[in-house]
C-alpha positions in Angstrom: 28.9 82.3 -33.3 28.1 82.8 -37.0 25.1 85.1 -37.7 22.9 85.8 -40.7 20.5 88.7 -40.9 17.3 87.9 -42.7 14.7 90.2 -44.3 11.1 89.0 -44.7 8.8 89.6 -47.7 5.0 90.0 -48.2 3.0 88.2 -45.6 4.9 89.6 -42.6 3.3 93.0 -42.6 1.1 94.3 -39.8 -0.7 97.6 -39.0 1.6 100.2 -37.4 4.8 98.2 -38.2 7.9 100.3 -37.8 6.8 102.1 -34.6 9.9 103.4 -32.9 12.0 103.2 -36.0 10.6 106.3 -37.7 11.7 108.6 -34.9 15.2 107.1 -34.7 15.9 107.4 -38.5 14.1 110.5 -39.7 16.5 111.2 -42.5 16.1 107.9 -44.2 12.3 108.1 -43.6 12.2 111.5 -45.4 14.1 110.1 -48.4 11.5 107.3 -48.6 8.6 109.7 -48.4 10.2 111.8 -51.2 10.5 108.8 -53.5 7.0 107.6 -52.8 5.3 110.9 -52.6 3.4 109.7 -49.6 4.2 109.3 -45.9 5.4 105.8 -45.0 4.4 106.4 -41.4 0.8 107.1 -42.5 0.7 104.2 -44.9 1.8 101.8 -42.1 -1.3 102.9 -40.2 -3.6 102.4 -43.1 -4.7 98.7 -43.2 -6.6 99.1 -46.5 -3.6 100.7 -48.2 -1.4 97.8 -47.2 -3.6 95.4 -49.1 -2.4 96.9 -52.4 0.9 95.3 -53.4 2.0 98.5 -55.1 1.9 100.2 -51.6 2.9 97.2 -49.5 6.2 96.3 -51.3 7.8 99.8 -51.0 6.7 100.1 -47.4 8.1 96.7 -46.4 11.4 97.5 -48.2 11.6 100.7 -46.2 10.7 99.0 -42.8 13.4 96.4 -43.5 16.0 99.1 -44.4 15.2 101.0 -41.1 15.4 97.8 -39.1 18.8 97.1 -40.6 20.1 100.6 -39.8 18.8 100.3 -36.3 20.5 96.9 -35.7 23.7 98.0 -37.5 24.0 101.0 -35.2 24.5 98.8 -32.1 25.9 95.5 -33.5 28.7 94.4 -35.9 27.9 93.3 -39.4 26.7 89.7 -39.8 28.6 87.0 -41.7 25.8 86.8 -44.3 22.5 88.3 -45.3 19.4 86.8 -46.9 15.9 88.0 -47.9 12.7 86.1 -48.7 11.3 87.2 -52.1 10.9 91.0 -51.8 13.2 90.9 -48.8 16.1 90.1 -51.1 16.1 93.7 -52.3 16.4 94.9 -48.7 19.3 92.5 -48.1 21.1 93.8 -51.2 20.7 97.4 -49.9 22.0 96.4 -46.5 25.0 94.7 -48.1 26.0 97.8 -50.0 25.1 96.4 -53.4 23.0 99.5 -54.1 22.0 102.6 -52.3 18.7 103.1 -50.5 16.9 105.2 -53.1 17.9 103.0 -56.0 16.6 100.0 -54.2 13.4 101.7 -53.3 12.8 102.8 -56.9 13.5 99.2 -58.1 10.9 97.9 -55.6 8.4 100.5 -56.7 8.9 99.4 -60.4 8.6 95.8 -59.3 5.4 96.5 -57.4 3.9 98.4 -60.3 4.7 95.6 -62.8 3.3 92.9 -60.6 0.3 95.0 -59.8 -0.6 95.0 -63.5 -0.4 91.2 -63.8 -3.5 89.1 -63.3 -5.1 85.8 -63.9 -2.9 83.7 -61.6 -3.2 82.3 -58.1 -0.9 80.8 -55.5 -1.6 77.8 -53.2 0.3 77.2 -50.0 0.6 73.5 -49.3 1.6 72.1 -45.9 2.3 68.5 -45.1 3.6 67.2 -48.5 7.2 67.3 -49.6 8.2 69.1 -52.8 9.1 65.8 -54.6 5.8 64.3 -53.7 4.0 67.4 -54.9 5.8 67.2 -58.3 4.9 63.5 -58.5 1.2 64.2 -57.9 1.2 67.1 -60.4 2.8 64.9 -63.1 0.3 62.2 -62.5 -2.6 64.6 -62.6 -1.3 66.4 -65.7 -1.0 69.7 -63.9 2.0 70.6 -65.9 0.9 74.3 -66.0 1.6 74.7 -62.3 5.1 75.7 -60.9 6.7 75.4 -57.5 7.0 79.0 -56.5 8.4 78.7 -53.0 10.2 75.7 -51.3 10.2 77.0 -47.7 10.7 73.8 -45.8 10.4 70.0 -46.3 6.7 70.3 -45.4 5.8 73.7 -46.7 5.6 74.6 -50.4 3.8 77.3 -52.4 2.5 76.5 -55.9 1.8 79.1 -58.6 -0.1 79.0 -61.8 -3.4 79.7 -63.6 -6.2 80.2 -61.0 -8.5 77.5 -62.4 -5.7 74.9 -62.4 -4.5 75.9 -58.9 -8.1 75.7 -57.5 -8.7 72.3 -59.2 -5.4 70.9 -57.7 -6.2 71.8 -54.1 -8.7 69.0 -53.4 -6.5 66.5 -55.1 -3.6 67.4 -52.8 -5.8 67.2 -49.7 -6.7 63.6 -50.7 -3.0 62.9 -51.1 -2.4 63.8 -47.4 -1.7 67.6 -47.4 -2.5 69.0 -44.0 -3.5 72.3 -45.4 -4.0 73.8 -48.9 -4.6 77.6 -48.6 -5.3 79.8 -51.5 -3.3 83.0 -50.9 -4.8 86.5 -51.3 -2.9 87.3 -54.4 -4.1 87.6 -58.0 -0.8 86.8 -59.8 1.2 83.6 -60.3 4.3 85.0 -58.7 7.7 83.2 -59.1 6.4 81.2 -62.0 6.8 81.0 -65.8 3.7 83.2 -66.2 5.7 86.2 -64.9 8.1 86.0 -67.9 6.7 89.1 -69.5 6.8 91.0 -66.2 10.4 89.8 -65.7 11.4 91.2 -69.1 9.8 94.5 -68.2 11.6 94.6 -64.9 14.8 93.5 -66.6 14.8 96.7 -68.7 14.7 98.7 -65.4 17.4 96.6 -63.8 19.7 97.1 -66.7 19.9 100.8 -65.9 21.3 100.1 -62.4 25.0 99.6 -61.5 25.3 97.0 -58.7 28.3 96.9 -56.5 30.0 93.8 -54.9 28.2 93.1 -51.6 30.3 93.9 -48.5 28.6 91.0 -46.9 27.5 87.9 -48.9 23.8 87.9 -49.8 22.3 84.6 -50.9 20.2 84.6 -54.0 16.7 83.1 -53.9 17.3 81.7 -57.4 20.6 79.9 -56.8 20.8 79.6 -53.0 24.3 80.9 -53.4 26.0 84.3 -52.8 25.3 87.0 -55.3 28.0 88.4 -57.6 27.8 92.0 -58.6 27.9 91.2 -62.4 25.0 88.8 -62.0 22.7 90.6 -59.6 20.5 92.2 -62.3 20.1 88.8 -64.1 19.2 87.0 -60.8 16.6 89.6 -59.9 15.1 89.3 -63.3 15.0 85.5 -63.0 13.6 86.0 -59.5 10.3 87.1 -61.0 9.7 83.8 -62.8 11.6 81.2 -60.8 10.9 79.7 -57.5 12.3 80.9 -54.1 14.7 78.2 -52.9 14.4 79.1 -49.3 15.1 75.7 -47.8 18.1 75.2 -50.0 19.4 78.6 -48.8 18.9 77.6 -45.1 20.7 74.3 -45.8 23.6 76.2 -47.3 23.7 78.4 -44.2 23.8 75.5 -41.9 26.5 73.9 -43.9 28.5 77.1 -43.7 28.4 76.9 -39.9 25.7 79.7 -39.3 24.3 79.3 -35.8 22.0 82.2 -35.5 19.4 83.9 -37.7 18.2 87.4 -36.8 15.0 88.5 -38.6 15.0 92.2 -39.4 11.4 93.3 -40.1 7.9 92.7 -38.9 6.8 89.2 -37.8 8.8 86.0 -37.0 8.1 83.8 -40.0 11.7 83.4 -41.1 12.9 82.9 -37.5 10.6 79.9 -37.1 11.6 78.5 -40.5 15.2 78.8 -39.3 14.3 76.9 -36.1 12.9 74.1 -38.3 16.1 74.0 -40.4 18.3 73.9 -37.3 16.3 70.9 -36.0 16.3 69.0 -39.3 19.8 69.8 -40.6 22.5 68.9 -41.2 21.2 66.3 -43.5 21.5 66.6 -47.2 23.6 69.8 -47.6 22.6 72.8 -49.6 21.8 72.1 -53.3 25.0 73.2 -55.2 24.2 75.7 -57.9 27.3 77.3 -59.5 25.5 79.7 -61.9 27.1 82.5 -60.0 30.4 80.8 -59.5 31.6 78.7 -56.6 30.2 79.3 -53.1 32.3 81.4 -50.7 35.1 79.6 -48.8 33.7 77.1 -46.3 34.0 77.9 -42.6 32.3 74.6 -41.7 34.1 71.3 -42.1 31.2 69.9 -44.1 31.8 72.4 -46.8 35.3 71.2 -47.3 34.0 67.9 -48.8 32.1 67.1 -52.0 28.7 68.7 -51.9 25.6 66.6 -52.3 23.8 66.2 -55.6 21.7 69.0 -57.1 18.0 69.7 -56.9 16.3 67.1 -59.0 18.7 64.4 -58.0 16.5 62.7 -55.3 18.3 64.5 -52.5 15.4 66.5 -51.0 15.8 67.3 -47.3 14.0 65.1 -44.8 10.5 66.2 -44.0 10.1 68.4 -40.9 7.8 67.2 -38.1 5.1 69.2 -36.3 1.7 70.5 -37.0 1.0 72.5 -40.2 0.6 76.2 -39.9 -1.0 79.2 -41.7 0.5 80.6 -44.8 1.7 84.2 -45.3 1.0 86.3 -48.3 4.5 86.1 -49.8 4.6 82.3 -49.8 5.9 81.7 -46.2 4.0 80.0 -43.5 4.4 79.9 -39.7 6.1 76.6 -38.9 5.6 74.8 -35.6 6.7 76.8 -32.6 8.3 73.8 -31.0 10.3 72.1 -33.8 11.2 68.5 -33.7 14.5 67.5 -32.2 14.2 63.9 -33.4 17.2 64.2 -35.6 19.6 63.1 -32.9 21.2 59.8 -33.9 20.1 60.2 -37.5 22.7 59.7 -40.2 22.8 61.2 -43.6 21.2 58.7 -46.0 23.8 57.2 -48.4 24.0 58.3 -52.0 23.4 55.4 -54.4 24.2 55.2 -58.1 20.5 55.1 -58.9 20.1 58.5 -57.2 22.9 60.3 -59.0 22.0 62.8 -61.7 18.5 64.2 -62.4 15.5 62.1 -61.5 13.5 63.8 -64.4 16.3 62.8 -66.9 16.0 59.1 -65.7 12.2 59.3 -66.1 12.4 60.9 -69.5 14.6 58.0 -70.9 13.2 55.2 -68.7 16.6 54.4 -67.2 17.8 53.2 -63.8 20.9 55.4 -63.9 21.9 58.8 -65.3 24.3 57.2 -67.8 24.2 57.4 -71.5 26.1 55.0 -73.8 27.0 56.7 -77.1 29.9 56.6 -79.6 32.4 58.8 -81.4 30.6 58.8 -84.8 32.8 56.1 -86.4 30.1 53.4 -86.3 31.4 51.5 -83.3 28.2 52.0 -81.3 25.6 49.9 -83.0 22.5 47.9 -82.1 24.5 45.4 -80.1 25.9 48.1 -77.8 22.4 49.6 -77.4 20.8 46.3 -76.6 23.4 45.6 -73.9 23.0 49.1 -72.4 19.3 48.9 -72.2 19.5 45.5 -70.5 21.7 47.2 -67.9 19.2 50.0 -67.3 21.1 52.6 -69.3 20.2 55.0 -72.1 22.0 54.5 -75.5 22.3 56.0 -78.9 23.7 54.3 -82.1 26.4 56.2 -84.0 25.1 58.4 -86.9 24.5 56.2 -89.9 26.3 57.0 -93.1 23.0 56.3 -95.0 19.4 55.7 -94.0 19.3 53.0 -91.2 17.8 49.7 -92.0 14.1 49.4 -91.1 14.7 46.4 -88.8 17.3 48.3 -86.8 15.0 51.3 -86.4 12.1 49.1 -85.4 14.2 47.5 -82.7 15.4 50.9 -81.5 11.8 52.1 -81.1 10.8 49.0 -79.2 13.9 48.9 -77.1 13.7 52.6 -76.2 17.2 53.6 -77.5 17.9 56.4 -79.9 19.9 57.2 -83.0 22.7 59.6 -83.7 22.0 62.3 -86.2 24.4 64.6 -88.1 23.7 67.3 -90.6 24.3 66.4 -94.3 22.6 65.5 -97.5 21.2 62.3 -96.0 19.8 63.9 -92.9 16.3 64.5 -94.1 15.9 60.9 -95.4 17.2 59.6 -92.1 14.6 61.7 -90.2 11.9 60.4 -92.5 12.9 56.8 -91.5 13.1 57.6 -87.8 9.6 59.1 -87.9 8.2 56.2 -89.9 9.3 53.8 -87.2 8.4 56.2 -84.3 11.9 56.5 -82.9 11.6 59.1 -80.1 15.2 60.1 -79.3 18.1 61.4 -81.3 21.6 62.6 -80.3 22.5 65.6 -82.4 26.1 66.4 -83.3 25.5 69.7 -85.1 28.5 72.1 -84.7 26.7 74.9 -86.5 23.4 74.6 -84.6 20.1 72.9 -85.5 19.1 72.4 -89.1 15.7 71.8 -90.7 15.9 68.0 -90.5 16.6 68.1 -86.8 13.8 70.6 -86.1 11.4 68.5 -88.2 12.3 65.5 -86.0 12.0 67.3 -82.7 8.6 68.9 -83.4 6.7 66.2 -85.4 3.8 65.4 -83.1 4.3 68.5 -80.9 1.0 70.0 -79.6 -0.7 72.0 -76.9 -1.8 70.0 -73.9 -5.3 70.3 -72.2 -4.1 73.3 -70.2 -2.6 75.0 -73.3 1.0 73.9 -72.4 3.3 73.2 -75.4 4.4 69.6 -75.5 7.1 67.9 -77.7 6.9 64.1 -77.8 10.4 63.6 -79.2 13.7 64.4 -77.6 16.9 65.8 -78.9 20.1 65.3 -76.8 22.5 67.9 -78.4 26.2 67.7 -78.0 27.7 71.2 -77.5 31.1 72.7 -77.0 30.4 76.3 -75.9 27.8 78.9 -74.9 27.1 80.1 -78.5 26.3 76.6 -79.8 24.3 75.8 -76.6 22.2 79.0 -77.0 21.2 78.0 -80.5 19.7 74.8 -79.2 18.1 76.4 -76.2 16.0 78.8 -78.4 12.9 77.9 -80.3 13.5 77.3 -84.0 14.0 80.4 -86.2 10.6 81.6 -87.5 11.8 81.5 -91.1 12.8 77.8 -90.7 9.5 76.9 -89.2 7.6 78.7 -92.0 9.6 76.8 -94.6 8.8 73.5 -92.9 5.1 74.3 -92.8 5.1 75.4 -96.4 6.6 72.1 -97.5 4.3 70.1 -95.3 7.1 68.8 -93.1 5.3 70.2 -90.1 1.7 71.1 -89.5 0.7 74.6 -88.4 -0.2 73.2 -85.0 3.2 71.6 -84.6 4.9 74.8 -85.6 2.8 76.8 -83.2 3.9 74.6 -80.3 7.5 74.7 -81.5 7.6 78.5 -81.2 7.4 78.1 -77.4 9.9 75.2 -76.9 13.7 74.8 -77.2 15.1 72.7 -80.0 17.1 70.6 -77.5 15.5 68.7 -74.6 19.0 67.9 -73.1 22.6 69.2 -73.6 25.7 67.1 -73.4 28.8 69.3 -72.9 32.0 67.9 -74.5 35.5 69.3 -74.7 35.6 71.9 -77.4 37.6 69.6 -79.8 40.6 71.9 -80.0 38.5 75.0 -80.7 38.5 76.6 -77.3 36.3 79.6 -77.8 36.7 80.8 -74.2 39.5 78.6 -72.9 37.2 76.4 -70.9 37.0 72.7 -70.8 33.8 70.7 -70.3 33.9 70.9 -66.5 34.3 74.6 -66.6 31.5 75.0 -69.2 29.0 72.9 -67.3 27.8 75.4 -64.7 27.5 78.3 -67.2 25.6 76.1 -69.7 23.3 74.8 -66.9 22.5 78.4 -66.1 21.6 79.1 -69.8 19.4 76.0 -69.8 17.6 77.1 -66.7 16.4 80.2 -68.5 15.2 78.6 -71.7 11.5 78.5 -72.7 9.2 75.5 -72.2 7.8 73.7 -69.2 10.1 70.7 -69.1 13.7 71.1 -67.8 16.6 71.0 -70.2 19.1 68.7 -68.5 22.8 69.4 -68.9 25.4 66.6 -68.6 29.0 65.9 -69.6 30.1 63.9 -72.6 33.3 61.9 -73.2 35.3 63.4 -70.3 34.5 61.2 -67.3 36.8 58.3 -66.9 37.3 57.9 -63.1 34.9 57.7 -60.1 36.5 60.9 -58.8 35.7 62.7 -62.0 32.1 61.3 -61.9 31.7 62.5 -58.3 33.1 65.9 -59.3 30.7 66.1 -62.3 27.6 65.4 -60.2 28.8 67.8 -57.5 29.0 70.5 -60.2 25.4 69.7 -61.1 25.7 67.3 -64.1 22.3 65.7 -64.7 23.8 62.8 -66.6 27.1 61.5 -68.1 27.7 60.2 -71.6 30.4 57.7 -72.6 31.9 57.8 -76.1 35.3 56.3 -76.6 34.8 54.0 -73.7 31.9 52.5 -75.6 34.2 51.8 -78.5 36.2 49.3 -76.5 33.3 47.3 -75.1 32.9 43.7 -76.2 29.6 44.6 -78.1 31.2 47.5 -80.1 31.6 47.2 -83.8 35.4 47.8 -83.7 38.2 45.5 -84.8 39.8 43.5 -81.9 43.2 45.0 -82.6 41.8 48.5 -82.3 40.0 47.7 -79.1 43.4 46.5 -77.7 44.9 49.8 -78.8 42.2 51.9 -77.1 42.3 49.8 -73.9 46.1 50.4 -73.6 46.2 54.0 -74.7 47.8 56.6 -72.4 48.0 60.4 -72.7 51.2 60.1 -74.7 49.5 57.9 -77.3 46.9 60.6 -78.2 47.3 63.7 -80.3 45.1 66.3 -82.1 44.5 66.0 -85.8 42.3 67.8 -88.3 39.1 65.8 -88.9 36.0 66.1 -91.1 34.2 67.9 -88.2 33.9 71.6 -89.2 35.3 70.6 -92.6 37.8 73.1 -93.9 38.0 74.9 -90.6 40.1 71.9 -89.6 39.1 72.0 -86.0 41.2 69.1 -84.6 39.9 66.0 -82.8 41.7 63.7 -80.4 42.9 60.6 -82.1 45.3 57.7 -81.3 48.7 58.2 -82.9 50.1 54.8 -82.0 50.4 52.6 -85.1 48.9 55.1 -87.6 50.0 57.9 -89.8 46.6 59.5 -89.9 47.5 62.6 -87.8 50.4 63.4 -90.0 48.6 62.7 -93.3 45.5 64.6 -92.3 47.6 67.5 -91.2 49.4 67.5 -94.5 46.2 67.6 -96.6 44.8 70.4 -94.4 47.9 72.6 -94.9 47.7 72.0 -98.6 44.1 73.1 -98.9 45.1 76.5 -97.6 48.0 76.7 -100.0 46.2 75.4 -103.2 42.5 75.9 -104.0 42.5 73.2 -106.6 44.1 69.8 -106.1 45.6 70.1 -109.6 47.7 73.1 -108.4 49.6 70.9 -105.9 53.1 70.2 -107.3 53.0 67.0 -109.3 55.4 64.9 -107.2 53.5 65.6 -104.0 50.1 65.1 -105.8 51.3 61.7 -107.0 52.5 60.7 -103.5 49.1 61.7 -102.0 47.2 59.6 -104.6 49.3 56.6 -104.2 50.1 56.6 -100.5 47.2 58.5 -98.8 44.2 58.0 -101.1 45.1 54.7 -102.8 43.4 56.0 -105.9 43.1 59.1 -108.1 41.7 62.2 -106.5 38.0 61.8 -106.1 35.7 63.9 -108.3 33.9 66.9 -106.9 30.3 66.6 -105.5 27.6 66.5 -108.2 26.2 69.7 -106.7 29.1 71.7 -108.0 29.3 72.7 -111.6 33.1 73.0 -111.6 34.5 69.6 -112.4 38.0 70.2 -111.0 38.4 68.7 -107.5 39.3 71.2 -104.7 42.0 70.3 -102.3 39.3 70.7 -99.7 37.4 67.9 -101.4 40.4 65.6 -101.2 40.8 66.4 -97.5 37.2 65.7 -96.8 37.3 62.4 -98.7 40.4 61.2 -96.9 39.0 62.2 -93.4 35.6 60.6 -94.2 37.0 57.4 -95.7 39.5 56.8 -92.9 36.7 57.2 -90.4 34.5 54.8 -92.3 37.1 52.1 -92.8 38.6 52.2 -89.3 36.0 50.2 -87.3 36.6 47.1 -89.3 40.3 47.5 -88.9 40.8 47.3 -92.7 44.1 45.3 -93.1 45.1 47.0 -96.4 45.3 50.5 -95.0 46.4 50.0 -91.4 48.5 53.2 -91.5 45.4 55.3 -92.1 43.3 54.3 -89.1 41.5 57.3 -87.6 40.8 56.1 -84.1 39.0 58.7 -82.1 40.0 58.8 -78.4 38.1 61.1 -76.0 39.8 62.0 -72.7 37.6 59.4 -70.7 39.5 56.4 -72.2 43.1 57.4 -71.1 41.9 58.4 -67.7 39.9 55.1 -67.3 42.9 53.0 -68.5 45.2 54.6 -65.9 42.7 54.2 -63.1 41.9 50.5 -63.7 45.4 49.4 -64.5 46.0 46.0 -62.9 42.4 45.3 -62.3 39.9 43.1 -64.2 38.6 46.1 -66.1 42.0 46.7 -67.7 40.9 44.2 -70.4 38.3 45.5 -72.8 36.6 42.1 -72.8 35.4 42.9 -69.3 34.2 46.4 -70.2 30.5 45.8 -70.9 28.3 49.0 -70.8 26.8 47.8 -67.6 30.2 47.1 -66.0 31.6 50.5 -66.9 28.5 52.3 -65.5 28.5 50.2 -62.4 32.2 50.8 -61.7 32.1 54.6 -62.2 28.7 55.4 -60.7 28.9 53.1 -57.7 32.3 54.3 -56.6 31.3 58.0 -57.3 28.2 57.5 -55.1 30.4 56.1 -52.3 32.7 59.1 -52.6 29.7 61.5 -52.3 28.2 59.5 -49.4 31.5 59.7 -47.5 31.8 63.4 -48.5 35.5 62.8 -49.0 37.5 65.4 -50.9 37.5 64.6 -54.6 41.0 65.0 -56.0 41.5 66.5 -59.5 42.4 63.8 -61.9 43.7 65.2 -65.2 41.4 68.0 -66.3 40.1 68.4 -63.6 
């Protein structure tokens, strides 16, 4: 038998709770009295005092701690611990993560901070699933209300401004909610409105040293075990993020837990556990790797690929039975006789349409969480986007070297696809054209973070909704390669940048005011760091940590995090979705589709490329830093010639300083012309060696798509990891030929087979990296 000890939160209290415990543990009781300056025994007998959260929270923590000591004195330690809301602090004490007094002082601080908050309300809803609730709230424009507690498939607690919460209750009753009960609490707990309180509590948490729990303790935020170095962060997030109780119970069932012992007053958690045991296994626990991988599985189900994350249409099946009364901490009493109708049920299959985040698919009006993009060389044009949208996919054209044609932008706006955008002298003109034709989506490849042109695009049209919620009507999918770059996109724009845009009339004051509460990016696409490994991680390793960053960014809409240019096999796609990817982006695979603007000979080269045919070479990206990109080396001298020019720019500031024989060779063989003049913006008329390197890198990238026959040895053919992996996997099949690789065919092959792997819960082998 595998056992979990569970600690309840507010809502489980009753008068004279703790009777019998006080006399058996007088030393611990005395320590509690000393910290509080009042008698816990007397407070438990004072019904009026227990109505004050500043009294109730420390008292409940103490009762839970005494219950733990009482149980631990006569039984071995459990396999796992868990606490609901406030109960999580008790579980952390019981696990040895902190001592009793430290935990009590933290709870006292938490209670004081929450006691000062006001203006919010919480609504317990019984009878509607959480996805149905979100659907109704989106339809009604109730975007200022958050899901505070997901306790079971039929029991959810909402949190938000009191007027909005009260107005939503009758709407939910009409939609079929069995009960909508306004809780006796004046704060919007576990919602975005507790952000200031969370920051205040965070300052207190930062003074505490947490130890690694002796027994795993599940976090309410992640539904996964705490790690010592993340406990303070998780408890801070706990103030303004929902309690994922049902996900936690599903994780416990998947780990083989067979018994839950509730330590504290009441039996709310015991009855929720009974519901979970009756309804699960079904969809397994929502994987969330913000705190690293889950503990080793002891149940066979956990040795397979986990199901998709929250937001991926994999909500647990609704429980059956009559609705019940809510408790004060967001829990309600479930049916005393849970349904046993699950016998004979089978886990519903995962389909390609249900992979990834449902909200991402809604945002871009797609059937699948797949984005068709390019490598920046112009291969992904309108033809590719047209075919992708016809197949129900999102698409972005490659960044234009100059302002896109009006006809192209008009079709993009009507067709719903987007445009690539890079920083540079033409960026502002391109944004002007995008806005003039009401293009709503851009894919940003900004290695140094957002610039003024990108911020202008993102926040043109931004405003405050009827409930005062900031809303941006345009979306930025930003490619990132590490935490630092991601953090720059997950913050609101710099105040000085916004002030400058307002001063020049690029944004209105209202648009800038809304922008101050929103991140620059609406979605992040994680790509391999392009040879610049700032922490030794590849895209798969970066995904969970960047998803954790995105979960903490400002704004009411989720920032989705996906993988870009690294998924080339169904096994890799299944792994990506199991790790929590909200979407996948194809890049080099797009370049060898029939619709791509790339010479036939180069499509043949890409479709045959293997790992040995690819190397790293300095490219224009990051300019003189020379951060390498992956390029094909078969049939081209670009890697060697680019490397030569990059070495020379470090040896010679001015191109004229390069020894004459080598300079002549470069002009004749590499450039095919005299050295280009310096940019007009520089007063010095002598070209820098860096100017020559940039010109060569830019020109080879520009000429390559057409397969220019006069300079075949200078083709710069970008090749992201997805292509070589895909080529190897489809060798000998119809998809080995690029003529069969339409955007729809690629997505169907990878997503359909990934869905079958996830449905079967078969182990996913590591193919390449991973």
